[in-house]
KOLGUZA-376616 format. One record per residue (C-alpha): residue in one letter; x, y, z. Coordinates in pm, whole numbers, plus 50000, padded with zeros to 5 digits. Example, Ala and Ser with C-alpha at 12.3 -4.5 7.8 and 13.67 -1.06 7.14 Angstrom:
BEGIN
a512304955050780 s513674989450714 
! end
This chain:
BEGIN
m526264781250058 t525844811950250 r523054815250495 p519654827850331 a519314864250383 l515434865950398 v513594899950419 p511324898450622 q513264876950851 p511024846550915 r510144836451271 s512324804051258 v515104793151039 s516874760551082 e519864753550824 r520804720350718 p524094711950539 g524274714350164 s521724727949904 t519484711549658 a519534717949286 v516484721049088 p515774699148841 a514824706948469 v511274693948539 v509634693248863 t506624673248963 v504154692549151 d501454677549416 s499294708149559 f495844703449786 l494844735649608 p495144748149267 l498134769849237 g496584791648951 k498124799348615 w500214831648767 l501744812249055 l502364780648825 r504074803848544 s506224823848829 l507674791348985 e508574781548658 d510464817748588 w511624817448964 l513284780648973 d514214780748578 t512324748048531 s509454733148403 l506284722348618 v504304689848554 p501444678748780 a502514647248961 d499224629948896 s499604633048519 l502624610748545 a502134571348506 g502724552948835 a500324547149137 d503134566249368 s503484594849136 r502014619349383 a504234606249663 g507274612749468 a506534645549370 w509424668949391 l507074698749512 t504414691649759 v501874717149889 s499934701950177 e497284716050388 d497884722550741 p494414736950896 d496194742851205 l498414772251096 r496804805651079 p496044825850767 g499244838750620 a501484810750826 y503434783450620 r506204760450666 l508914756650417 a511474725550387 v514094723350137 g516274692350115 g515914669749800 g512914687549711 v510494713749825 r507834705550068 i505234734950177 a502424732950443 a499684761550490 a495964766650554 g495284779850275 r496454803249947 e497634832350145 g500074810350333 v501104792949994 l501744826949838 n504004836850128 a505904804650099 a506554809149729 q507794842649782 t510434831050049 l511254803749781 r511934830149510 q514314847649763 l515954813749830 a516264812249425 g518794843449427 a518654876349257 r518124857748933 a514424853049033 f513974888449031 a515204894448712 p512534901948390 a514564876048176 p516604842648278 v519964850148386 g522734824048447 a520394800748278 d522994776648186 e523284765048573 p520434751148761 v519214773049041 e520484760649392 l518294763049711 a519924763250057 n518624731450254 v516634748650536 d513344745950732 i511384775850801 d508444782150998 d506824815150950 a503964836951024 p503134874751016 v502704896851337 f499834917351149 s497414899750924 f496974935550741 r500494946750619 g499354976650375 v500875003650186 l499365035950035 l500555047549715 d499265083549614 v498505083949265 a496335116149296 r499165141949348 h501345124949059 f499785101048872 t501515068348821 p501205048748478 m499665011448478 n503134996048403 e504595013248741 l501465003948941 l501734967248818 r505304969248919 f504634984749262 i502274957349331 d504734928349229 l507204943149457 a504984947949751 a503884912949729 a507474899749720 h507734913650050 k504774899950175 l502574928450194 n498934920650121 a497134953550066 l497534984849854 h495885015949957 l495225032149642 h494795071649694 l492775082749371 t491455116349477 d492665149649572 d492795184949521 q495255180849268 g493645152849065 w491305127449012 r492285094448858 i489435071448814 d486915072948520 i483225074948623 p481195072748278 a478425087248451 l480145120948555 p482415125748261 r483575158148334 l485575139648634 k487985125548356 e487975158048122 i488335185348394 s489475170548714 s492255145048585 w494665173448507 r495985205548638 s498145234548486 d500895234148713 t502535218049016 m504375229549286 l508115220349324 y508895232149649 y506325246549912 t506025279850018 e502815298750092 d503185323649806 g503625294149561 r506525309649377 f508555279249292 m505995261149033 s507185236648745 g505425256148473 r504065219848334 p500955206848327 h500085170048481 g497515145748450 g496235111048399 c493045091148467 y492865050648485 s489905033748268 l487895010648440 d489614983948243 e492794996548356 l491724992948729 r490124959748679 e493454946948535 g495314958148850 v492454946649078 a492924910348905 y496794912748898 a497234919749262 r494584893749341 e497074867449177 r499714878849405 g497674879249713 v497234915849747 t494034934849790 i493524970149620 i491884992249858 p490245023249649 e490205059049842 i487805087949759 d488915114049970 l486175133550148 p484755159150233 g487905179450225 h490505174249938 s488175176449673 v489095208949494 a489565186249177 a486095172749165 i484755207549269 a486525222648967 a484665200548749 y481115204848926 p481195233649121 r477965229049291 l479665202449481 g481585229449683 v480355252249948 d478185281549741 a479385267949404 p482715282649353 e484485284549029 v487915270349099 q490685249748909 v492335219548983 w494905228249226 g498445228149187 g499465235549525 w500295213449857 g499205216450172 v495465217650288 n493005239450072 d489755254950261 c487575249049939 i485555216050093 l482405200449968 d478885210950048 p477305183550265 s474255188550052 e471815160249911 y473285168749578 t476615163149701 l475575124949877 d473785116449582 f476765125349336 f479335103349556 r477025075749591 t477165074749203 v480985077449223 l480925047049485 d478815027049261 t481435027149006 v484525024049247 m482514990849420 d481744974449101 v485624977148980 f487124971949321 d486454937349546 a488004948749848 p486324947050169 i486984982850276 i486145011750054 h487975044150200 l486405074650212 g488935098950354 g487965123750572 d491265138750668 e492285175250704 v488835192750678 p489025229550741 y485615243350859 e485995279450767 r483485278550463 w480865255850648 h481005283150954 a480645309150675 s477735294750483 e474295299550619 s472935270350439 v475445249250589 k474205263450918 l470875255850842 r471555221850717 a473305211851077 k470505225551264 e467735206551071 l469925173551157 g469785182451519 l473595189551527 e475175211651786 s477855226251515 v479035226551133 e481905204251268 l479785173851336 l478525175650976 h482095159150882 g481405126051090 w477425127950979 f478315132050605 l480815105550613 g478315086450791 q475755085950514 l478185073850267 s479545045350526 a475875035750522 y475685033050168 v478865013450142 e477824989750429 a474534982750239 h476454968949956 g478534943750185 r481424965550247 r483134987150545 a483995021450514 g487585031850586 v488565068450719 w491275087350874 h491425096151215 e490105131651222 a486905118551113 v486225101551437 s483315118551600 s480285111651770 t478265110951414 l480785087651281 p479325049851276 k481575026951488 t481555005051206 a483985026451014 v487895015251000 v490265039751102 n493855048350976 g495515066551277 w497975089051081 g499465110651350 g501265096851638 l500515064151838 g498265089651994 t495815090651726 v495435052751722 v495035050052114 d492175075152058 s490535057551785 l490745026451951 a489555039352290 a486405053952125 g485325020351971 y486785020151613 d488944991251467 t492285010551371 t495305005351137 i498385016751259 s499555042350994 c501665068051192 m503295098251024 s506135097151267 h507605063051141 l505755052150851 y505655081750592 l507865073150297 d507675106650113 f509865120650413 r513655124450338 e515975097950478 n518295124250655 d519415162650636 d521925154750385 p521665183650114 r522125156649823 e518655138949915 p516385146149590 s513205153049750 g511665188549816 c509885174150122 r511075187650464 p510285162450726 m512945133750766 l512465096050848 s515645074750874 t515385038350766 e516745029651129 k513615052251275 l511285035951047 y513005000151157 s512775008551526 f509045013051539 e507374995751831 p503544999551707 l501954972951960 t502914995152278 q500754986652633 e499065019352548 v497955005352223 l496754972552365 a495024987952637 a492915011652439 a491494982552227 e490474966552532 t489004995852692 g487115002252342 g486404967952271 s488274973351945 a491044959751739 v494104968851583 t493474958351219 g496744960151101 i499854982651007 q500235004150676 a503155027850532 q502395055650320 l503805069450022 w502575104649914 t503765118349616 e503535155249629 y507355158349602 l507865126749425 d507325130949044 t508895104348874 q509225066348901 e513015071648998 i512485093349295 r509605069449401 d511895040649374 y514375061049582 n511955069049870 t510505035449885 y513355011149873 p514854999150090 r512435016550383 l509564997750251 s511894963250308 a512214976850646 f508694983350712 a507774947950573 e509974933850847 v508204957451118 a504634944250964 w505904906250956 s508914896451177 e508614890351588 q512384894251645 r514124924051488 d517614936951487 y518724964651274 s522344955651217 n521464919251116 f518644938150862 i521344961250704 g523514931150683 r520934907750481 l520344940750269 k524074942250162 s524504903150120 d521364897249935 h518344920349936 l519714949349734 d520824925349474 r517414912749449 l515944951249410 a518724960849149 a517804928348943 a513934938448969 g515144972648818 v514584992349134 d516125025249165 f516705024049537 r518365045349759 p521805032749816 l522365030650215 d525645055450199 g523225080649991 p522315089649664 h524255084749329 p525315112949147 w522475107848890 q519835102349172 e520535139749300 r518275170749219 p520385201349232 d517265221849096 i515555211649382 r518425218049637 a518905252149493 i515155262349557 a515415245149913 g518685266750001 r520365235750096 
! end
């Protein structure tokens, strides 16, 4: 067999001669319950039937299991060892490592393990004989999906989770609210679903005068049962969903339904444009109580240790112009209305913490009034990561410069997105996040780099096809940045070409070809508007 082309690249792979055919019936012995999903998936991926070894007759039945999963407490979380040869042996400290080993086994089984139905079922799956010793660089390996700008239907959301898990990512940051839409039903506040979840129009290409609009309404709102399904689906695959309710900016959709939330109660519509809107929340007790009610529902649905409160891109013009907001700052003993930003988020952070969670925020929220318990996403350059770490905040590296998947791959006019900035796969892959400056800032601030996260903002990604196109194979490259100790771009491209793009194709992913879009992936309408 050819050398296994695994993505992300494991820490150590030792090949041995030959291969191992998966038998029609596989006996399994595991130190922990594998769970219904993993057992079903292994049967599908390996085209076999699994039988617990201890259900067979004979005193040594467990010792003769074809697939053994053993405990090694010396391995750190997420790490695993996988050996194939006459059977399969997995060692891990816990379920996280077992799931990562299973995803590697899935890749060893070939592209057929990614197809929705059996392919080549007349022939047994052949696994290369290998010994793999593997562990992630970052314990938190996340991807943000923006479902507020363009709603992602449930079937696509579940597929997105499955593909993230296949790349050993373990967190999905779900951006649920923004100026352009509100995507979670809050039963106590029904107008959020009735009014805030849809907009009358959508910008196709950004201009200040908004002259390029689609002329189409857009909307969608997840029921609580749908979101609970997503949480359970993700949990089975080792993925935690972190919900985001973006405050106190990016809140026009909520203000449209409940005008009293805004400064001086403005009458506004859910926004159809892109950029930063100056219509922000009034930092009043009414607003705080409103969002405590929202958070009650969010924390009931999502089991994540972090509840994200946003905090990015907050223009202060309306706060400066409002006598009531200025009085609010004065009564609180704050020197400026700007400090209400951190104070407001701090009040909700305290509410989240009282329920056993931590608050997440974007880096603009860092100030003297923001509690040090918040976890920060530094989305600017690495300088924003350095600053938040040095200020004493645990920080997730989320840099726009290398980790924004909505950016175009290059300046080829055939690229289908209306987004202007560019991020090549090679630039993303070459990202070195743990610089000496970053590590020194963490030491200075007594803080920690919590992990790394890619972002898929969807202002210009209005269909599943273009979301696929912008995500893959760049998310595959990101997975390697997040996981692999040793990276080589030419080797990565070779593994994409030899195996991994075939896996994505089998999974039905409409990925971007390495040499540019297929003709049917182009958007001549966007190209004409953009003047490319």
